[in-house]
C-alpha positions as CSV (number, residue, x, y, z in Angstrom):
1,M,-8.4,-4.8,10.2
2,L,-8.3,-6.1,6.6
3,W,-11.1,-3.9,5.6
4,A,-9.0,-0.9,6.6
5,A,-6.4,-2.0,4.1
6,F,-8.9,-2.1,1.2
7,T,-10.3,1.3,2.3
8,L,-6.9,2.8,2.4
9,G,-6.1,1.5,-1.1
10,L,-9.5,2.6,-2.5
11,L,-9.4,6.1,-1.3
12,G,-5.6,6.4,-1.6
13,S,-5.9,5.4,-5.3
14,F,-6.8,9.0,-6.1
15,H,-3.4,9.9,-4.7
16,C,-2.0,7.1,-6.9
17,I,-3.3,8.9,-10.0
18,G,-0.8,11.7,-9.3
19,M,2.1,9.3,-8.4
20,C,1.6,6.1,-10.4
21,G,-0.9,7.4,-13.0
22,P,1.8,8.8,-15.4
23,I,3.4,5.3,-15.4
24,A,0.1,3.6,-16.1
25,L,-0.8,6.1,-18.8
26,A,2.6,5.6,-20.4
27,L,2.0,1.8,-21.0
28,P,2.3,1.1,-24.7
29,V,-1.3,0.2,-25.3
30,G,-2.0,2.8,-28.0
31,G,-4.0,1.3,-30.9
32,K,-5.1,-1.7,-28.8
33,S,-8.8,-2.6,-28.3
34,T,-10.6,-1.9,-25.0
35,A,-10.4,-5.6,-24.1
36,E,-6.6,-5.6,-24.8
37,R,-6.2,-2.5,-22.7
38,L,-8.1,-4.1,-19.9
39,V,-5.9,-7.2,-20.0
40,A,-2.8,-5.1,-20.0
41,A,-4.2,-3.1,-17.0
42,F,-4.8,-6.3,-15.1
43,I,-1.3,-7.7,-15.9
44,Y,0.4,-4.5,-14.9
45,N,-1.6,-4.2,-11.6
46,S,-1.1,-7.8,-10.8
47,G,2.7,-7.2,-10.8
48,R,2.2,-4.2,-8.6
49,I,0.0,-6.1,-6.1
50,L,2.5,-9.1,-6.1
51,T,5.2,-6.7,-4.9
52,Y,2.9,-5.3,-2.2
53,S,2.1,-8.8,-1.1
54,L,5.8,-9.8,-0.8
55,F,6.3,-6.7,1.3
56,G,3.3,-7.9,3.4
57,I,5.0,-11.3,3.9
58,L,8.2,-9.7,5.1
59,F,6.7,-7.2,7.5
60,G,4.1,-9.7,8.7
61,I,7.0,-11.9,9.8
62,I,8.6,-8.9,11.5
63,G,5.3,-8.3,13.3
64,K,5.0,-11.9,14.3
65,T,8.5,-11.7,15.8
66,F,7.2,-8.9,18.1
67,A,4.1,-11.0,18.9
68,L,6.1,-14.0,19.9
69,A,8.2,-11.8,22.1
70,G,5.1,-10.6,23.8
71,W,5.3,-7.1,22.3
72,Q,2.3,-7.3,20.0
73,Q,0.2,-4.8,21.8
74,A,3.0,-2.3,22.3
75,F,4.0,-2.7,18.6
76,S,0.4,-2.2,17.4
77,I,0.1,1.0,19.6
78,T,3.5,2.2,18.2
79,V,2.4,1.7,14.6
80,G,-0.9,3.5,15.3
81,V,0.9,6.5,17.0
82,L,3.3,6.8,14.0
83,I,0.4,6.8,11.6
84,V,-1.4,9.5,13.6
85,L,1.8,11.6,13.9
86,S,2.4,11.3,10.1
87,I,-0.8,13.3,9.7
88,L,-0.6,15.6,12.7
89,V,3.1,16.4,12.3
90,P,3.9,16.5,8.6
91,G,7.5,15.5,7.9
92,I,8.0,13.6,11.2
93,L,8.4,10.3,9.3
94,G,10.9,11.8,6.9
95,S,8.8,13.2,4.1
96,G,10.4,16.3,2.7
97,T,13.9,15.2,3.8
98,R,16.7,15.0,1.3
99,I,16.9,11.6,-0.4
100,S,20.1,9.7,0.4
101,G,22.5,8.7,-2.3
102,F,21.6,5.0,-1.8
103,A,17.9,5.7,-2.2
104,Y,18.5,7.8,-5.2
105,G,20.6,5.1,-6.8
106,F,18.0,2.5,-6.0
107,T,15.2,4.5,-7.5
108,S,17.2,5.3,-10.6
109,S,17.9,1.6,-11.1
110,I,14.2,0.8,-10.8
111,K,13.3,3.4,-13.3
112,S,16.0,2.2,-15.7
113,G,14.6,-1.3,-15.5
114,M,11.1,-0.1,-16.1
115,K,12.4,1.8,-19.2
116,N,13.8,-1.5,-20.6
117,F,10.5,-3.3,-20.1
118,F,8.6,-0.3,-21.7
119,Q,10.7,-0.8,-24.8
120,Q,9.7,-4.5,-25.1
121,R,6.0,-3.6,-25.6
122,T,4.8,-7.1,-24.6
123,F,2.1,-8.2,-22.2
124,Y,4.5,-10.0,-20.0
125,S,6.7,-6.8,-19.8
126,F,3.6,-5.0,-18.3
127,F,3.8,-7.4,-15.3
128,F,7.4,-6.6,-14.6
129,I,6.7,-2.9,-15.0
130,G,4.0,-3.3,-12.3
131,M,6.4,-5.2,-10.0
132,L,9.1,-2.5,-10.3
133,N,6.5,0.2,-9.8
134,G,5.6,-1.4,-6.5
135,L,9.2,-0.8,-5.4
136,L,9.2,2.9,-6.0
137,P,9.0,5.1,-2.9
138,C,5.4,5.9,-1.9
139,G,4.1,7.3,1.4
140,L,0.8,5.5,1.0
141,V,2.6,2.2,0.6
142,Y,4.6,2.9,3.7
143,L,1.4,3.4,5.7
144,A,0.0,0.1,4.3
145,V,3.3,-1.7,5.2
146,A,3.0,-0.3,8.8
147,G,-0.5,-1.8,9.0
148,A,0.8,-5.2,7.6
149,S,3.5,-5.3,10.2
150,A,0.9,-5.1,12.9
151,T,-1.0,-8.1,11.6
152,S,1.6,-10.4,13.1
153,G,1.9,-13.1,10.5
154,A,3.2,-13.7,7.0
155,I,-0.1,-14.8,5.5
156,E,-2.0,-12.0,7.3
157,G,0.5,-9.5,6.2
158,A,0.4,-10.7,2.6
159,A,-3.4,-10.6,2.7
160,Y,-3.4,-7.0,4.1
161,M,-1.1,-5.7,1.4
162,A,-3.0,-7.6,-1.4
163,L,-6.3,-6.1,-0.2
164,F,-4.6,-2.7,-0.1
165,G,-3.5,-3.2,-3.7
166,A,-7.0,-4.5,-4.7
167,G,-8.4,-1.3,-3.3
168,T,-6.4,0.7,-5.8
169,L,-7.6,-1.4,-8.8
170,P,-10.8,0.3,-9.8
171,V,-9.2,3.7,-10.3
172,M,-5.9,2.4,-11.7
173,L,-7.7,0.1,-14.2
174,S,-9.8,3.0,-15.4
175,V,-6.8,5.2,-15.9
176,I,-5.3,2.7,-18.3
177,V,-8.5,1.8,-20.1
178,A,-10.1,5.3,-20.2
179,G,-7.3,7.7,-19.3
180,N,-7.4,10.2,-16.5
181,F,-11.2,10.4,-16.3
182,I,-11.5,11.7,-12.7
183,S,-12.4,15.3,-12.5
184,V,-10.1,17.6,-10.6
185,N,-12.9,18.6,-8.2
186,I,-13.8,15.0,-7.2
187,S,-10.1,14.1,-6.9
188,N,-9.5,17.1,-4.6
189,H,-12.4,16.3,-2.4
190,I,-11.2,12.7,-1.9
191,R,-7.7,13.8,-1.2
192,M,-9.0,16.2,1.4
193,A,-10.7,13.2,3.1
194,M,-7.6,11.0,3.0
195,P,-6.0,12.5,6.2
196,Y,-9.1,11.6,8.2
197,V,-9.1,8.1,6.9
198,I,-5.5,7.6,7.7
199,L,-6.1,9.1,11.2
200,L,-9.0,6.6,11.7
201,I,-6.7,3.7,10.7
202,G,-4.0,4.9,13.2
203,V,-6.6,5.1,16.0
204,L,-7.8,1.6,15.2
205,F,-4.3,0.2,15.6
206,I,-4.0,2.0,18.9
207,L,-7.3,0.6,20.1
208,R,-6.2,-2.8,19.0
209,G,-3.1,-2.6,21.1
210,L,-4.9,-1.3,24.2
211,N,-6.6,-4.6,24.7
212,L,-9.9,-3.0,25.9
213,G,-12.1,-6.0,25.3
214,I,-14.2,-4.3,22.6
215,P,-15.3,-7.0,20.1
216,Y,-13.6,-6.5,16.6
217,L,-12.1,-3.1,17.6
218,S,-10.0,-4.1,20.6
219,P,-10.5,-7.7,21.5
220,K,-9.3,-8.8,24.9
221,M,-6.4,-11.3,24.7
222,S,-3.9,-12.5,27.2
223,K,-0.3,-13.0,26.1
224,G,-0.9,-16.8,26.0
225,E,-3.9,-16.3,23.7
226,V,-1.8,-14.0,21.4
227,H,0.9,-16.6,21.2
228,K,-1.6,-19.4,20.6
229,C,-3.2,-17.5,17.7
230,H,0.1,-17.4,15.9
């Protein structure tokens, strides 16, 4: 399932241009050489991917708890169904709902912290900007976290989220080094394809939980084997 994380990140990075692109473009790298811009881009994105990986550890542990309780298959199916419903029934997972006071305050605090690091204009500050950016609300990250929770392990969850972040690297690095170079036409085509990719990932999680005995897609495992693997 790890390849699904990278694919989600790669295709979803065109969505990231609209959400995270402005932050990446705002990094104080004006006047720096291309090599310096590239270093800054790697540092910034490393911080972002580290935050994703920490999420992966947390939700991987949650998934493992379900696995040890013998609920791994049901949990995987539930995650898959939620992912599918997020596409078929827009808004079912809370998108478009009014943000709570707590969430608004949390987001404001993150943005305030990012502003302070922006003012420092140092390479190490780019890393912390990336880490804080990884905490900002993002539907794509929520989908990745759902996938990480179905991996049933801290290491597996971290790897899932790290690969998701790695998938976003090509586009996000290019945004910082070369600006928003993606044409609107290409970006729109990829965004149109995203729902189908997300649906596929949801179906894969459902198949994984159904225990159909299909190699790689839905391997047959008894409860004892599931527990032994973890």
